[in-house]
C-alpha positions in Angstrom: 0.0 0.0 0.0 1.2 3.4 -0.9 0.9 6.1 1.8 0.6 9.8 1.1 3.5 12.1 1.9 3.7 13.0 5.6 1.6 9.9 6.7 2.9 8.1 9.7 1.6 4.5 10.2 0.4 3.5 13.6 2.0 0.8 15.7 -0.9 -1.5 14.8 -0.2 -1.1 11.2 3.5 -1.8 11.7 2.7 -4.9 13.7 3.7 -3.6 17.1 1.6 -3.9 20.3 1.0 -0.7 22.2 2.4 -1.1 25.7 -0.1 -1.0 28.5 0.2 1.1 31.6 0.1 -0.4 35.0 -3.1 0.4 36.8 -2.5 3.3 39.1 -4.4 3.7 42.3 -4.7 2.4 45.7 -3.6 -1.2 46.3 -5.9 -2.8 48.8 -4.1 -5.5 50.8 -6.8 -6.5 53.2 -10.3 -7.2 52.1 -12.9 -4.6 52.9 -14.4 -4.9 56.3 -17.8 -6.4 56.5 -19.3 -3.8 58.8 -18.5 -0.7 60.8 -17.4 -2.6 63.9 -14.9 -4.6 61.9 -13.6 -1.4 60.2 -12.9 0.2 63.6 -11.3 -3.0 64.8 -8.9 -3.0 61.8 -8.2 0.7 62.3 -7.3 0.2 66.0 -5.1 -2.8 65.2 -3.2 -0.8 62.5 -2.8 2.2 64.8 -1.5 -0.1 67.6 1.1 -1.6 65.2 2.2 1.9 64.1 2.5 3.2 67.7 4.5 0.1 68.6 6.9 0.6 65.7 7.2 4.3 66.5 7.9 3.6 70.2 10.5 1.0 69.4 12.1 3.4 66.9 12.2 6.2 69.5 13.7 4.0 72.1 16.5 2.9 69.7 17.2 6.5 68.6 16.0 6.2 65.0 15.8 9.9 63.7 12.5 9.3 61.9 10.7 8.5 65.2 12.4 10.9 67.6 10.6 13.9 69.0 11.7 17.3 67.8 13.5 18.0 71.0 15.7 14.9 70.5 16.6 15.3 66.8 19.9 16.4 65.3 23.6 15.7 65.6 24.0 18.2 68.4 21.4 16.6 70.6 22.9 13.2 69.9 26.3 14.5 71.1 24.7 15.9 74.3 23.1 12.5 74.9 26.4 10.7 74.5 28.2 13.2 76.8 25.6 12.7 79.6 25.3 9.0 79.1 29.1 8.4 79.3 29.3 9.5 82.9 27.5 8.9 86.2 25.4 11.9 87.3 24.2 12.9 90.8 20.7 13.2 89.3 20.4 9.5 89.1 20.7 9.2 92.8 18.5 12.3 93.5 15.2 10.4 93.3 16.4 7.7 95.8 17.7 10.5 98.1 14.3 12.3 97.8 12.5 9.1 98.9 14.8 8.9 102.0 14.2 12.5 102.7 10.5 12.1 102.5 10.5 9.1 104.9 12.9 10.9 107.2 10.9 14.1 107.4 7.7 12.2 108.3 9.3 10.7 111.4 8.6 12.7 114.5 12.2 12.6 115.9 13.8 16.0 115.5 17.3 14.6 114.9 16.1 12.5 112.0 14.2 15.4 110.5 17.3 17.6 110.8 19.4 14.9 109.1 16.8 14.5 106.3 16.8 18.3 105.7 20.6 18.3 105.6 20.5 15.4 103.1 18.0 17.3 101.0 20.2 20.4 101.0 23.3 18.3 100.2 21.5 16.6 97.3 20.3 20.0 95.9 23.8 21.4 96.0 25.3 18.3 94.5 22.8 18.5 91.6 23.6 22.1 91.0 27.3 21.4 90.9 26.9 18.4 88.7 24.7 20.5 86.3 27.5 23.1 86.1 30.0 20.3 85.2 27.6 18.9 82.6 27.1 22.3 81.0 30.8 23.1 80.9 31.5 19.7 79.2 28.7 20.3 76.7 30.0 23.7 75.8 33.6 22.5 75.3 32.5 19.6 73.1 30.0 21.7 71.1 32.5 24.4 70.3 35.0 21.7 69.3 32.7 19.6 67.1 30.0 22.0 65.9 31.5 25.5 65.8 28.9 26.7 63.3 25.8 25.2 65.0 22.5 27.1 65.0 21.4 25.5 68.3 21.4 27.7 71.3 23.9 26.5 73.9 21.4 27.2 76.8 18.8 24.8 75.3 21.5 22.2 74.9 22.6 22.6 78.5 19.0 22.3 79.7 18.6 19.2 77.6 21.7 17.6 79.0 20.8 18.5 82.6 17.3 17.1 82.3 18.7 13.9 80.8 21.2 13.7 83.6 18.4 13.9 86.2 16.7 10.8 84.7 17.6 7.2 85.7 19.9 5.7 83.0 17.5 2.8 82.4 14.5 5.2 81.8 16.2 7.5 79.3 14.7 7.7 75.9 16.3 7.3 73.5 18.4 4.5 75.1 22.0 5.3 75.8 24.3 4.4 73.0 27.6 4.7 74.9 28.8 2.8 78.0 29.6 4.4 81.3 33.1 5.7 81.3 33.4 5.8 77.5 35.2 8.7 75.9 33.0 10.9 73.7 
């Protein structure tokens, strides 16, 4: 067959098959729920699984799941600095329980001793907080001289982490006690 000038034959005429597109759209993995109650059950189960995954990711220090206050390399360094040493704040809660029990006893000598212990704990926490802040400042200026994080917020973050029991810290400590950071 003779084609007129400027005619372009179709793929069908040339014997080629037109490629098909993959169907776009939502891929349904689970069958549709039978009723409203079943739909809510599936939704709750899916949300429970997502929360468990996010919680595990946060405990392990995965950046995707961390809260905004815990994100960034600066905050990670502060966590490592605090986690590498023993802090007075870890013992503060135990001392506070002893002070609470001692102050409820009606013996004046025991009450005086518990008040002195309370004052000693408070002073020790303040001194330890100063040491933590100094160490954070030294490490930050050495490793992140151009950081946009305010040093005061990093100090506060490190001090609050130092007041928490090591086992209860989230994200979990990555460094061992006594490790050099």
